[in-house]
N, C-alpha and C positions, 0 to 999 in steps of 0.2 A: 496903532503901531508904535512901539517904542524903540529906543536906541539899543537896549539890551534885552528887554522882555518882549517876546513876540515881534522880532525885528522885521519879519516879512520875507518875501521871496525874490526881491530884486536881483540879488547876486546870482541865484540859479537861473532866473529868467534870462539874464544876459548870456549865460553859458549855453543854454539850449538853442539860442538863436544862431549861434555860430556852428562850427564843426564840432559835433558832440558825439562822443562814444558812450553809449548807454550803459551806465554802471548802477542803475537803480535797483538791480536785484540784491544789492547790499541791504536795502531798506527792510525787506522781510526778515533778514537775519537779525538786524538790530531790533525789530519789533518782537521777534521771538524771545528776546532777552528781557524785555521790559517787565518790571515787577517781579523778577526772579533774583536769586542770589548772584547771578552772572550779569547783572544789568549795568555794571560799570566797565566800560571798554576804552582802552587807550591804543590808538593806532599811530605808530611812528614810521615816518617815511622821509626820504631826502627832500630837499627843495625841488620844485618843479615836478613833483609826483602827484599833484592833484589833491593835497590834503584840504586846502581851503574850499575847493569846489565841492568836495564831499560834505564838508561841514555846512556849506550853503544849501546843498541838496537836502540834508536832513532837517535843517531849519525850515525850509520851504514845505517839506512834507508834513512835519509834525505840528508846526506852529498854528495855533488857532487865531493868530493875528493876521491871517491872509487866507485867500481862497485859491488853492493851487491845483484844483481838479483838472482844468484844461491843460495846464503845464505838464502834468504827468500822464494824461490820457495818450495812449499810443506808445508809451514807454513800457519797458519790461515789467515794472512793478505793478502796472495797472492790471496785469493778467494774474497776479497773485491773489488767492482767496482773502488775504488779510488787508487788501488795499483800502477798502472802504472803512474798515474798523478803526484804523489809526490816522487816516488822512485829516490833517488840520484839527486834531482833537486835544492838543496839549498846550499848556503854558510853557513856552520854551525860553530859556535864558541862554543867550549866545554871547560869549566873551571872546573877543579877539585880543590876545595879550599883546601882540605887537602894536595894535592901535593904542592901547593904554600907555605903552612905553613911549610912543611917538608924541602923544598928547601931554605927557607928564613934564612939568617944569623941572622937576628934580626926581631922577629915577629912584632915589632912596625912599620916596613916599608913594611910589606907584601902587603898592599893595593896598595901602589905606585909601588912596584915591579911588581905586577900583571898587573896593568895598562900599565906600560912601556913595559912589555913582549908582550902583545897583540898588542899594538900600533906598535911596531917594526915589527911584523909579517904582520900586515895590510899594512904597508908602503911598505914592500917587495912584497906583493901579488898584491897591487893596486898602482903601481908607479905613476899613473896619478892623484891620489887623493891628494887634498891639505893636507899638513902635519899639525898636531896639537898636542899639549901636553896633551890633555885630551882624555880619551877613548871615551866618548860620542860624542865629536866633530869629532874625527877621524873616528868613525863608520859612522857618518852622511856623512862625505866627501867620504868615501869608497863606501857607498851605492849609492851616487849620481854618482860617477865615473863609477861604475859597472852597474848602472841601475837596480840593484837587491837588494832586502831586505835580511836580515840575519835571521837565527834562532839561538837563543842562548840557550845553555844547561849548567846549573850550577849544579854540583854535590856537595853534602854536603855544601849547601849554608850557614848553620849556624855554620860551624866548628870554625869560629873566636869567636863566642859567647861562645863556649864550651872551646876552648883552651886559650882564653884571657878573662876569666870571669870578672875580675876586671878592665880591661883596657877600660874604657868607652870612652876615647878619640879615641882609635883605632876603637872601635865599631861604633862610630859616623862617622868616615871617611868612613868606609865600607858601612854603610847605605846611606851616602851621595852619594857614587859612584853608588849604586843600584838605588837610586832616579834619579840621572842624566841620567841613562840608560833607566829606565822604567817609569819615571814620568815626562818627559820633553815634551815640545810642539812638538818635532819632533820624539818622540818614534815610532809612527805609520809609519813614513817615513823610519825608520831604520829597524824595526823588523817585520817580518811576524808572528813570534811567539816566546815565551820563555817558557822554562820548567826548574823548579828548584826542586831539591830534598834536604831533610834535615831530621834530627831527630825531630827538633822543628818546629812548625809553625812560620810564620813571626812575628818577634818581635813587641810587642805592645808598644806604647807610650801613657799612659793613657788607653783609651778604643779603640784607633784607631790603625790600622795596619800601619807599617812603609812604606809599599808599597801597598796601598789599591786597586790598579787595578789588583792585582793577585787574581785568583780564587783558593781557598785553599781546599785541600782534605787531611784530617788529620785522626789520629787514633780515634778521637772523632766523626768526621763527614766525612767519606770517600765518601759519596754520590754515584754517579754512578761508582766510581772506587773501590768499596768495593771488587770486585772479584780479583783486582790486588794488594791488600794489601799483601796477602800471597797465599798459595795453598788452593784451594777449596776442599771440601770433595770428589767429583768425581775424581778430579785430584790425590788425595792421594790414593784413592781406586785403581785406575789404576796402580799407582806406586807400591803399595803393591802387587798387583797381578803379575805384571811384574817381580818384584825382590824378590818375595816369602817372604814378610814380614808380620807379624801379624798386621792386620788393627786395631784391638781393642787396642792393645798396642800402636800403632802409635797415635791413637786418644787420649788415656789417657795421653801420654807424651807431645804431641805437638799441640793439638787442643785447642779451647776455646775462640778464639777471635771472637766476635760476633757483627754484625751490623744490622741495621734495614732492609737492603736489603739482607743480607746474614748472616745466623746464625752459620756457621761453617767455620772458617778460621784457617789454620795451619801455624806455624812458618816454613818458607821454608828452611832456612839453616839447621835447626835441623832435618827436614825430610830427607834432602839430606845426612847429616852426618850419620844418623842412617842407611840409605841404604848403603852408602859407607863402613861403619864399620861393617855392619850386626849385629848391637847391639844397643839396646835402652839405653838411659841415658841422662845426661845433657850435651848438647853441647853449653851451654850459655857462650859466651866469657866474661871473667871477665875484663872489661875495666873500665874507669873512671865512667861509669854509675853504676857499682856495688858499687863502693865507695860512690857514691851519695846515693844509696839506703841505705847503712849502716849508713851514716852520718845523713840522714834525719830521719831515724827511731830513732837514738840516740837523736835527737833534741826533739822528743816527743811533737811536736806542737799540741795543742788542743786535747790531749789524743790520739795522733797518735798510740802510743803503743797498746792501747786497740783495735783500728781499725785493726792493723796488726794481733793481736791474733785472732780476729774474722774471718778475711779473711783466715788465715792459717787453721782455723777450718772449712772452706768451706762456710762462710757467705758472703753476699754482704754488702757494706757500701755506704750509700747515700752521694753524694757530690754535690757541686756547682762549675762549671768549669770556670765561667766567669771572676774571679779575676786574674787568672794566666796570667802573662805577657810574657809568651813564652821565658823565659830565666832561667838560673840556679842561679841567684843571688837575684831576687826579690821575694823570697819565704817568705811569711808572715803568712801562716795559714796551717792547716792540709789539707784543700781542695787544696791549691796550690801544696803541696807535692804529694797528690794522683793524681792530674791532670798530673803533671810531670811524674809520674810513668806510666800513660797510654801512654804518648808519647814515653817513653823509652821502652815500651813493657812489663813492669813488671806487669801491671794490664790490664784487659779488661774492657770496658765500656758498660753498658747496658743503651742505650739512653732512652728507654721507662720508666725504673725505676729510671733513673738518679743515677745510682749506679755503683760502681766498685767492681771487684772481681779478685782473682788470677785465671788465665785461665787454667792452666794445671800443671801436675806433675813436669815438668822441671822447671818452674818458682817458684813453691812452694818450691822446693829444694833450689833455690837461696834465697828465703825469710828466710828459716830456717838457711841457712848458714850465712846470714847477721845478723840474730837475735843472733845466738850462738856466733858470733865473735864481737858483738856490746857491748855497755856499759850496756845494760839492762840485768843484770844477771838473773833477775827473769823470763824473757822470755825464756832464754836458759834452766833454771831450769824447766819451765813448759813443754817444749818439752821433756826433759829427763824424767820428771815425767810421761808424757803421754805414753812413751815407757814402763816404769815400770808398769803402770796401766794396759795396755793391757796384758802384760805378766802375771801379778798376777790374772787378771780376768780369763784368760784361764786356769790358775793353780787352780782356785777356792779358792784362798787365801783371805778370806773375810777381815781379819784384815789389810792386806797390801793394799787392795782396799780402805778400809775406810781411811787409812792414806794418800793415794795418792789423793783421792777426796778432803780431807781436805786441803792438800797443794794447790791443784788447786783452791779451793774456796778462799783461802787467796790471791792468785796471781791475779785471774781474777776479783774479786768483790771489788768495793770501799767500805769503811766503811759504807757509808749511804745505800748502796744497799745490804749489806751482808745478812740481815735478810728478804729479799723479796723472795717470791716463784719463781718468774721468774729468780732470780739470781741462784737458784739451777739448773734449766734447762740449763742456759748458762754455768755454771760450768761444768756440765757433758759433754756438747758438746765439750768444750775446753779441758777438761781432757782427752777425747778420741780422740783428734785431729789427733794423729798418725794413727788412724784407717783408715783415708782416703786412706792410701796406699793399704789396702787390702779389705776394705769394702765400701759399699754404705750406707750412713746414711739416714734414713727416719724418720722424726718427725711425731707423731700421726699416726703410722702405723695401717691401718684398718685391723681388724681381729677378728673373733668371735663376741662377743657382745661388740662393742665399739672399742677403739683405745689404743694400747700400746703407752706409752710416746715416746720411742725412739727404733728404730730397726737398727742394723748394719748387713746388708746383705752381705755375702762374694762375692767378685768378682770371676768370673769364673776361673781366673788364680791361685786361692788359695784354700787350703783345710781347711780353718778356719771354725769354727762353726758359726751359726747365734747367735747373742747376742740380746736378748729382754730385755729392761730396763724399769722398772716402778718406778716412783719417788713418794715419800711421804713427807709430811711436818707435823711435830709434831705428827707423828703416829709411825709405826714400819716398819722395812724392811720386816719382816715376812708377814705383812698385804699386802705389795706390791706384794710379791710372790703369796699370796693367791688370790689376785685380778686377776693376770695373769692366774691362773689356773681356777678360777670360771667363768671367762668370756671367757675362751678358746682362748686367744690371739694367740697361735701358730696355730690356725685353718688354716690360709691362707698359712701356710708352711707345710700342711699335706703331700704334695708330695715331700717335700725336703728330700733328701736321707742322708744328713749329720746330725751332732749333733746340738742341740739347747740348748743354755744356758739361763736360766732365772735369771735376776739380779734385786733385789729389793734394792733401796737406800732410806734411810730416813734421814732428817735433823731435829734435835730437836732444836728449837729456844731458849729454856731455857738453855740447857746444852751446846749449840753450838757444838754438836757432830754429826758426820755422822755415821750411821750404815749400814751394807751391809749384804745381804743374797744371796747366789748363789746356784742354783740347776741345774742339768741336767734334761731336759724335757723328760719324759717318754710318748711315744705316746700311746693313748688309743686303 
């Protein structure tokens, strides 16, 4: 067993001894691609989404440097007809790029150090192979000497682009190495297959991928591998039942990633942390990606600040993803920032609507943290204002609600849009954005004769009242309350056992003042 060639199965062995969600059905998919023109696969996922565990699993299964039969017996892959055919049958080269970076005395030489380390091990393992100074040539010679092809697994392939963002010379050396391995005339003579993981998709040069023969599965388009992005809902339901966790809370905190093939995907590391700690909360690791989130929000490219406010308030924001160059330095527009945030896991992507949104409570907390610690003090003020607004609404303090709504209107609306009716609706939604913690917001809530403008329905885990809000423009707050009553908007909540608050809000275009009226609903 070597360091890089046939490294063994210790990593996967440790994983299956703990709480393990069986994702081994991915293996037959990879096996079906071996030796074909689709045998180069790159899977990009955010941190904490099991990339390294998957790489360890593939190494344990394919590598002839270990015997993994007992480890996989009883797992899903063992029931596949191809199980015996590929089990521990290949020379596997496993490169963890972050490991090479951490070991390097000077990151500028990490590409050559990596090449030399693998070449040395190949020469020791295949003494009959003709020696060479380049990894691509040495691999070709080793494959010829052994009469067998290799499988190469590269974990965190994009680490150099993240750790050496500005060193374009080093990045070029690295891309040239990958091209020499996977884009040469003898690639198919050397490799039976290749599997790469990373946070970012393969770097683009212009509109073309640097290694175009790789089939990519990303957070934008996971395609057939959607169920391997994270945990699926049935998997999480089973875990919750097994470990006596509240499924609804698990869903609120960690669900929300959605793809065309699969509508509900959970952040796997966070689910595991919640189970291990028997407590829900944010387990998002604050690495350099958090700093990127804060920095990019502070840039406020193309009114990014406004988009962030809208998403914190529960809205989706349309984007175009094509211009993103798959790196951290070529950020030129709001769309580039939002696309990057999808790959980092901070946003989910709705392919049908071509829009992004904050997937769950855990990530929303990270956005709030980034906003409150960033340069845009008005965003932090909006969030604090929202907390005060909810408190004063529940206290039925009409004057304080008027003041809080006015502050939100100034923060959210541009001067040109300030006196538009749709601006008032947006203002109220953002003003009450903190309500997302305890309420489900419903616009145009159907009830009685017509629709109340906005309804905040308490979640089961709270004892909050229902809040029904009717908006008026150049009229009165009292007329808003009168409309709620005359049209019997609370009718749909006739069986609701808790309290119902009626809130009327009016904006006067001439005085530029907001007025508010709050009443408790008395059931007929």
